[in-house]
N, C-alpha and C positions, 0 to 999 in steps of 0.2 A: 363720775361727776363730783364736784366739790366746790362749795362756796369759797372755801379757803384758797383753792387754786385760782379761781376766777378773780377773787379780790386781791390776791397777791400779784397777779399779772397786771391788773389795773393800777396797782401801786408800784409796778416795776420791780417787784421782788420776785425774781424768776422762780416759778414752781418747777418741780421735778418732771412734770409732763406738760405738754402744750395743751392748754384748756381749749374748749370748743363750744360753739353754738351753731344752730342751724335755724332756718326760717321756713315755716309752714309745712314741711313734709309731715310733721306729726299731726297736722290738722287735715290735710287734703289727700294724702296718699294712702288710701284704704288698704291695698294689698300689703304695703310695708307696715302699717299699723297692726294689721291682723297677724302678720308673721312675727313681728318683734314682740308684741304684747301677749300673743297667745289667746286673745279674746275673739269670740266668733262674730267678727264684724263683717258687714256688707254695706253697700251704698245706702241702704234704707235703715241702718241701725239708728236707734235713738241717740240724741245728743249726749245724754248722760254716759252711755256706754262708750261713745267716741271720746269723750273727755277723759274717762278713766284710762282708755287705751293710750291717749296722748301723754298722760302723766307717766305711764309705764314706759312708753317709748323714750321720753326725755331722760328717764333714769338709765335705761339700758344703752342708750347712745351717749351717755355721759355728758350731758349739757352742763356747762358751768356758768352760763350767762343767759339771761332772758331779755330779748329785745322787746320793748313795749313802750307805747305812748298812750296818753289818755285823751288829750285835746286834739281833735282833728277839725272836721267841718261842722261839728255840732253848734258852735256859736253863730254860724251863718244862717241857720234855719233854712228857709226856702231860697234865700238870696245867694245862690251859687249855681255854677254851670254844670249841667250833666253832660258828660262827654262820652257816655256809653262805656262799656267794659268788654275787652276781648275775653275769649274763653281761656280760663286758667284752671279752674277747679274741675274735679272729676265730673264726667258727663256734661261738661260745659254749663254747670249749674250757675255760674256767675256771669254768663253771657248777657249783656245788656245793650240793646240797640237804641235806647232812648237818648236823644240828643236835644238839649234845650239850653238857652242862655237868657238870663234876665236882663242883660244889657243890650240895648238896641244898636248902639254905635260906639265907636272909640271915644267920642267926646264924653259919653256917660262914664266910661271907664276912667278917663282922666280927671273927672270931677268927683270921683267916689271918695267918701270919707267914712272909714269903718267905725269910728267913734260915734258919728251921727247915725249910722245905720244900726249899730248893735249896742250902743251905750258903753259906759265904762266897765271894765272888768272888775268884778267883785273879788278883790285879792284874798280876803279872808276865806270866802267860800271856796275859791279855787285852791287855796293852800290846803284846806281840809280835804277836798276831793283828791288832790295829788297824794296826800298822806294816806288816805284810805286805799287808794289804788295800789300804792307801793306796799302797804302793809298786807293787803290781800295776796299779792304775788309772793311776798316773803313767806306767808303762812302756807300757801299751796306748793311753793317750790323752794323749800328751805335750803336745798343744796345748790342753788343758783344765785348769782348776783342779780338782783332785781333792778328794774328801771321803771320810771314813769317819766312822762315828758310831753312834748308837743310835736305833732306831725306837720301842721301847717305853719311853720315858723315864720317864713317871710315869702320866699319865692313860691314855695308849694301852696301857701295861702292865696297868693295872687293867681296861680294856675287854677286852683279850685274855684275861686270866685268868678274869674273871667273866662276861663277856657283858653285853649291855645290860640284860636283865631283872633279873638279880641285882644288877648295879651300881646301877641306879636305885632298886631296892627297898631295898637296904641303905642307900644314901645318904639316901633319903627317911625311912626308919625312924629312923635314928640318924646324923645328919650328923657329930657329933663322933666317934662310934665309927668311922665310915667315914674320917674325917680321920686317926684313929690308924692305920688300915690304910695310908693313903697315906704317913704318916710312916714306918711300918715298911718299906714298899716302897722309899721313898727312901733310907733308911739302907742297905738291901741294894744298891740300884742305885749308890750312891756309889762303890763299888769300880770300876765301869766308867768313871765320870767321872775317877777318879784315873788309871786306865789310859790313857784318852784324853789326859790332860794329859801323861803320860810318853811317849806314842807319838811317832813321827817325823812325824806329820801336821802340815802347816801350817794346815789348815782342817778343822774338824769340823762334822758335821751333827747337830743335835739335833731329832728329830721327836717331836711330841706333839700328838695331836688333842684339843685342850682344848675345842673348840666344835662345835656343829652349824651348819647353814646359818643358822639363826635366832639364833645366838649361844650363850652359856653354857647348859649343860643342868643345872647345879647353881647355886645362888645365887652371885653373883659374890664375895661375902665369903668363901665357903668356899674359893675359889681363893686369895684373898689371905691366908687363914690357913694353908692346907695345901699349896698348889702353889708359889706364888712364893717363899716362904721356903726351900723345898727347892731350887728352881731356883738361888737365890743360892749355896747351899752346893754344889750340883752344879757351877756354872759357875766358882766362884772358882779352883780349881786350873787349869782350862783357860785362863782369861784370864790368870792369873799366868804361865803358860808361854809367853804371847805368841801364841797361836793365834787365828785368826779363828773365831768361833762363829756358825754360820748356823742359824737357827731356822725350823722349818716346822710349821704346823698347818693342817689342813683347816678348812672352815667359815668363819664370820664371827667373827674374834677382835679386831675393832675396839675392843671394850670393854677389852681387855687390852694394847693396844699400848704404852701408857705403862708398865704394870707390867713388860712384857718388856724394854723399853728400860732400865728401872731395874735389871733383873737383869743387864744387861751384854751382851746379844746384840749381835753385830756386824752382822747382816743378817737381814732378814725374807723368808721365802718365803710367798706368799699366793695364795689363790684369789680369784676376782672378788668374792666376798661381803665380804671385808675391804676397808676404805676405803683404797685406795692413795693417794688424794689427801691424806688426813690424814697418812699416813706421810711423803709427799714434803714437805708443807708444814712439818711439825714436826721431822722427822728426816732430811730429804733431804741435809743437809750433814754429818751426823754418822754416818749408817748407810747401808749398802747395802740394796737391796731387789730382789726378783725377782718379776715378775708383769706383769700379771695379766689377760691377754685372756680373754674368756669363751668357753670351748670350745663352748657351746651356739650361739653365733653362727656359728662355723665349721661346726657340724653342720647348721644350718638356714637360715643367713643368705644374703643376696644378696651379690654382689661389693661393692656400695656399703656394705652393713652390715659386711662383714668389714674392708674398708679403713678404715672409720670407727672400728672397734674398735681396730685397730692405731694409728690416729691418736690416739684417746683416751689410750691408754697412753703413747705418745710425748709427747703434749702435757703429761702429768703428769710423766713420768720423765726426759725427755731433758735437762732443765736440772740434774738431780741427778747428781753424779759417780759414784754407786754403783748406778745403775739398770741392771738386766738385763731384757731382754724375754723373756717366756715365756707360753705358754698355760696357764692354771690350770683344772683341775689336770692334765689330760692331753688328748691328741688321740687319741680312741679309733679302733678299726679301722673303724667304720662311718661315719667322717667322709668326705664326698665328696673324691675326689682333686682335683678342680678347686678346691674350697674350700681345701684345704691349699696348693695352688700359689698361689692368690690371696693367702693369708696370708703365705706366705714371700716372695713378690714385694713385697708392701707393706712387710714388715720390711726387706728389702734396700734398697728405695728410701728409706726413712725413717731408716735406722740412722746415716747419717753426720751428725756434728754440724757 
């Protein structure tokens, strides 16, 4: 692991090894934590011991980059939709069957004004919060590039507020009216972007799930009218401050890679559904990118299939100065230990340039 390698890659100064990050295995996969850290963990271990094991895991798996955001649904308070949560964590600890929505009909969605509901963003307080969050990660993970940022940037914010049913119904009934909601949300969210620009962070994370696995869930032109113009306004102060801006979306956002590049993002974080080869071929000399081994292959694949998946990613990314290796989007707790070890060994063998 090396902050130097991660920061070099983000600055397109090709390091001698492909840097790496992962998501959540160090938090949820107890057998891997126990094996790699050497600590006597089980599912009932106290949080302090798990946290210590997580730090050891990140060191021994050579993480160079920490994916992190600060602002999510906290500003919404109780005014957001609960959509439940599928089982992901060990022993289904995160399973949530609670479903509720504070909006009774699409007309309420179309009339919604975040500034009226939540008040203006306190930019100075948000700036200080971002700076503290970033500084805390730097202290705890000095050998990784730290990030702070926003999870509910625009589309993800609307999903969290309204839930899928109300969002898709309102957008289908009145695309322009729903676009006006997106514009109002963006005007409110702009305060957090100004705060990020003023913060001490060198690198910020912007997360927004703009697509499903199959691609956009609203007509692409809606995004080009209501999402990307707001992104440009969002990103302008951050980029003017000289920070690196890393962008993450789940799903397949291949259709919007060019739009995102035009908005000024510095790096792409992607799942296997987005075409990493396209990014490498068109933007591999101008942008960093993080991805995108298929977690399903680790879950169900043979040794040969796992090694071939790592090789696929390396064949695409290794020639690009800003490529980071990662499994997209997570390595869940039910992934076989042997498969995790095969994956890590393949990465270690192939990482040197």
